[in-house]
Every structure is written in C-alpha cells, then in structure tokens.
C-alpha positions as CSV (number, residue, x, y, z in Angstrom):
1,M,8.0,25.7,11.4
2,T,5.6,26.2,8.5
3,V,4.1,23.5,6.3
4,F,6.7,24.4,3.7
5,D,9.6,24.0,6.2
6,L,8.2,20.7,7.4
7,A,7.7,19.4,3.9
8,A,11.2,20.3,2.9
9,D,12.5,18.4,6.0
10,A,10.3,15.4,5.1
11,I,11.4,15.4,1.5
12,A,15.0,15.2,2.6
13,A,14.3,12.3,4.9
14,L,12.2,10.4,2.4
15,T,14.7,10.6,-0.3
16,G,17.5,9.6,2.0
17,T,18.0,6.3,3.8
18,R,15.5,3.5,3.1
19,W,15.3,-0.1,4.3
20,S,14.0,-3.3,2.9
21,I,10.7,-4.3,4.4
22,T,12.4,-7.2,6.3
23,D,15.1,-4.9,7.7
24,A,12.8,-2.0,8.6
25,P,11.7,-3.2,12.0
26,A,15.2,-2.8,13.3
27,H,15.3,0.9,12.2
28,V,11.8,2.4,12.0
29,P,10.7,4.1,15.3
30,A,7.3,3.7,16.9
31,R,6.6,7.3,16.1
32,P,4.0,9.2,14.0
33,G,5.1,10.8,10.7
34,L,5.3,10.3,7.0
35,Y,6.6,7.3,5.0
36,A,7.5,6.6,1.4
37,I,7.4,3.2,-0.3
38,Y,9.8,2.5,-3.0
39,G,10.0,-0.4,-5.5
40,D,12.9,-2.1,-7.2
41,E,13.2,-2.3,-11.0
42,Q,11.4,-5.6,-11.1
43,A,8.5,-4.2,-9.1
44,H,8.1,-1.3,-11.6
45,R,8.2,-3.9,-14.4
46,E,5.6,-6.1,-12.8
47,L,3.4,-3.2,-11.9
48,G,3.5,-2.2,-15.6
49,L,5.1,1.2,-14.9
50,L,8.4,1.0,-16.9
51,E,6.6,1.3,-20.3
52,D,3.6,3.3,-19.2
53,A,3.6,6.6,-21.0
54,E,1.1,8.0,-18.5
55,V,3.4,7.9,-15.5
56,R,6.6,9.5,-14.3
57,S,8.1,6.7,-12.3
58,A,11.5,5.0,-11.7
59,P,13.0,3.0,-8.9
60,E,14.6,6.2,-7.4
61,L,11.1,7.8,-7.0
62,P,8.6,6.7,-4.3
63,L,5.6,4.7,-5.4
64,Y,3.5,5.8,-2.5
65,V,3.6,8.4,0.3
66,G,1.4,8.2,3.3
67,K,1.1,9.1,7.0
68,A,1.1,7.2,10.2
69,E,-0.9,9.2,12.7
70,A,0.1,7.1,15.7
71,S,3.1,4.8,14.9
72,F,5.0,3.6,11.8
73,V,5.2,0.2,13.5
74,E,1.4,-0.2,13.8
75,R,0.5,1.3,10.5
76,D,3.3,0.3,8.2
77,L,5.2,-2.6,9.6
78,K,2.1,-4.4,10.8
79,D,-0.9,-3.2,8.8
80,H,0.7,-2.8,5.4
81,F,3.6,-5.3,5.4
82,A,3.2,-7.8,8.2
83,A,6.9,-7.2,8.9
84,V,6.7,-7.6,12.7
85,S,6.6,-11.0,14.2
86,G,3.1,-12.2,14.9
87,S,1.4,-9.6,12.7
88,T,-0.9,-10.4,9.7
89,A,-1.5,-7.7,7.1
90,R,-5.0,-7.8,5.6
91,T,-5.7,-6.1,2.3
92,G,-9.2,-5.2,3.4
93,G,-7.7,-2.8,6.0
94,S,-5.0,-1.2,3.9
95,T,-5.5,1.1,0.9
96,V,-1.8,0.6,0.1
97,R,-2.3,-3.2,-0.3
98,R,-5.5,-2.8,-2.3
99,S,-3.6,-0.6,-4.8
100,F,-0.7,-3.0,-5.2
101,A,-3.2,-5.9,-5.4
102,A,-5.1,-4.2,-8.2
103,L,-2.0,-3.8,-10.4
104,L,-0.7,-7.2,-9.5
105,R,-4.0,-9.0,-10.0
106,G,-2.9,-10.9,-13.1
107,Q,0.7,-11.3,-12.1
108,L,-0.1,-13.0,-8.7
109,E,-3.5,-14.4,-9.8
110,L,-5.3,-12.5,-7.1
111,C,-9.1,-12.7,-6.6
112,A,-11.1,-10.0,-4.7
113,V,-13.6,-10.9,-2.0
114,P,-15.5,-8.8,0.5
115,R,-13.6,-7.8,3.6
116,N,-16.1,-9.4,5.9
117,L,-17.5,-12.6,4.3
118,D,-20.2,-12.9,7.0
119,N,-21.5,-9.5,6.2
120,P,-20.4,-8.6,2.6
121,R,-20.6,-4.9,1.9
122,Y,-18.2,-1.9,1.4
123,F,-16.8,-3.7,-1.6
124,S,-14.3,-1.0,-2.4
125,M,-12.5,-2.2,0.7
126,Y,-12.0,-5.6,-0.8
127,S,-9.8,-8.3,0.6
128,L,-8.1,-11.2,-1.2
129,A,-9.3,-14.8,-1.5
130,G,-7.3,-17.9,-0.5
131,D,-3.7,-17.3,0.1
132,G,-3.8,-13.9,-1.8
133,D,-2.8,-11.9,1.3
134,A,0.3,-14.1,1.9
135,Q,1.3,-13.9,-1.8
136,L,1.0,-10.1,-1.8
137,T,3.0,-9.8,1.5
138,A,5.7,-12.0,0.1
139,W,5.9,-9.9,-3.1
140,M,6.1,-6.7,-1.0
141,H,8.9,-8.1,1.2
142,E,10.9,-9.1,-1.9
143,H,10.5,-5.9,-4.0
144,L,9.7,-2.9,-1.8
145,S,11.6,-0.7,0.6
146,L,10.6,2.0,3.1
147,A,11.8,5.5,4.1
148,V,10.3,7.4,7.0
149,W,10.2,11.0,8.4
150,A,9.4,11.1,12.1
151,A,7.3,14.1,12.9
152,P,8.6,16.6,15.5
153,V,7.2,16.0,19.0
154,Q,5.7,19.5,18.9
155,L,4.3,19.5,15.4
156,S,3.4,23.1,14.3
157,A,1.1,22.0,11.4
158,K,-1.3,19.2,10.7
159,L,0.4,16.0,9.5
160,V,-2.2,15.6,6.8
161,D,-1.2,19.0,5.3
162,V,2.5,18.0,5.2
163,E,1.4,14.7,3.6
164,T,-0.5,16.6,0.9
165,A,2.5,18.8,0.2
166,L,4.6,15.7,-0.4
167,I,2.1,13.9,-2.6
168,R,1.9,17.0,-4.8
169,H,5.7,17.2,-4.8
170,F,6.4,13.5,-5.7
171,T,3.1,12.7,-7.5
172,P,3.6,9.0,-6.5
173,V,1.8,6.7,-9.0
174,M,0.2,4.5,-6.2
175,N,-1.4,7.5,-4.5
176,I,-5.0,8.2,-5.7
177,D,-6.2,10.9,-3.3
178,K,-4.7,14.5,-3.6
179,N,-2.5,13.4,-6.5
180,P,-2.5,15.8,-9.5
181,R,-1.0,13.0,-11.6
182,K,-2.9,10.0,-10.3
183,L,-2.7,6.9,-12.4
184,A,-6.0,6.4,-14.3
185,R,-5.2,2.7,-14.8
186,L,-4.9,2.2,-11.1
187,T,-8.4,3.6,-10.5
188,V,-9.8,1.3,-13.2
189,A,-8.0,-1.7,-11.7
190,R,-9.3,-1.0,-8.2
191,K,-12.9,-0.6,-9.5
192,A,-12.6,-4.0,-11.3
193,M,-11.5,-5.7,-8.0
194,S,-14.4,-3.9,-6.2
195,A,-16.8,-5.3,-8.8
196,E,-15.3,-8.8,-8.4
197,A,-15.8,-8.6,-4.6
198,K,-19.4,-7.5,-5.1
199,E,-20.0,-10.6,-7.3
200,W,-18.7,-13.0,-4.6
201,R,-21.2,-15.5,-3.3
202,P,-20.8,-18.0,-0.4
203,P,-19.9,-21.5,-1.5
204,T,-22.7,-24.0,-1.6
205,Q,-22.8,-27.0,0.6
206,A,-22.0,-29.2,-2.4
207,A,-19.0,-27.0,-3.3
208,R,-17.7,-27.2,0.3
209,E,-18.0,-31.0,0.3
210,A,-16.3,-31.3,-3.0
211,E,-13.4,-29.1,-1.8
212,R,-13.0,-31.3,1.3
213,D,-12.9,-34.4,-0.8
214,Q,-10.1,-33.1,-3.0
C-alpha cells in the first residue's frame, strides 16, 4: 500500500470509533500506529478555541494527531494520560501534555518548572510544579477522547510519513510540527512556559522551613 492508501485507511479509523480516556485501556491494543485526540465542547471552550478566528476547530475534529512507534499503551495510555493503573504521566516527557498545559495555564493555575530539578536545563521540555501534573491528567480524563489506527504488521511505508499526511489533512490545532495551519497562540504560550521554567530557582532553606511550618 502507498502512503496515500495508508493515510486514507487511517483517516477512516481516526474519524470512527473513539473512547473516553478512562475507557480506552479496555479497547486500545498494544500496537504501533497513529492516534487522534478529541476534546468535548467544554475542552474547546477552556482551550479558547471556540471563538478563536485563527483556528478551524470543533468537537468533531481532532485536536492532535500523533504516532506511537512501539505501542499505544506505552505512549498514549501511560505517557500522555496515565490511564493505566500504576502509571504516572509527566508533562516533561510529553509534548502533548506540554501543549495542553500551555493553553490551560490560567484555567488550571499551572506553573512551569524544569523537567529535572536537580539538573535544570532543556527548559522547552518543562514540567509542572506541585500537583500540576495531577490536575492536567484529571482534566484530560474528563474532557478528552481517543481514536487509534493500528498500523499493518507489514507496513509498506514509514509511519512518520503517514502521520505527516494526516496532520496535513486534519491540521489539528494542538500540532505544531508539520502543521500548515499551526496555532500561533500555542507557540507563544509554550514559549512563555519555557521562560517560566528557566526562571525557576531552588527554594531557600528558610522557604523550605516556612513551608514545613504551615
């Protein structure tokens, strides 16, 4: 099959059945492939998309399209959503989470910190302070849903090429790379969180003692 054929098959799958994040573990296979993340109307409202003249977005369109090179379970259900028992999603390791965090920064009162507090660098891969990760995960579980396309066992093209074709087809607002209609506001919001992470400083001994006394 050509990239065009594979993309057509993937589009059909990703616009078909989707599951809530909490229900997805019972349906999503431990296979490589492509996935699409959708949001409900409240998600679009809180992300500031319903009245944004720059975007073409609605609950029936995917917010994000990505690829799982090894397994949907490892990449999506664990890394992005912490939907599998015992897993903990960390924003510092997920560009999907960083994009949602950037647009929900005010709504959820999120603060960016370096991914590794002991060795602060790579600030564009920011994490979230305090219970920010838990807040973001809870929001995702409440408002997002997932559709997947499992790649054929004998894939005749590179998965990244099929992903690129789908991003160009859907132009999902939460995708930055390879997106001809990427959301400028999202890029600005992510840079602001990167800057906030860069400004982070370890708490002083006095601050730590004051926090313990509260």
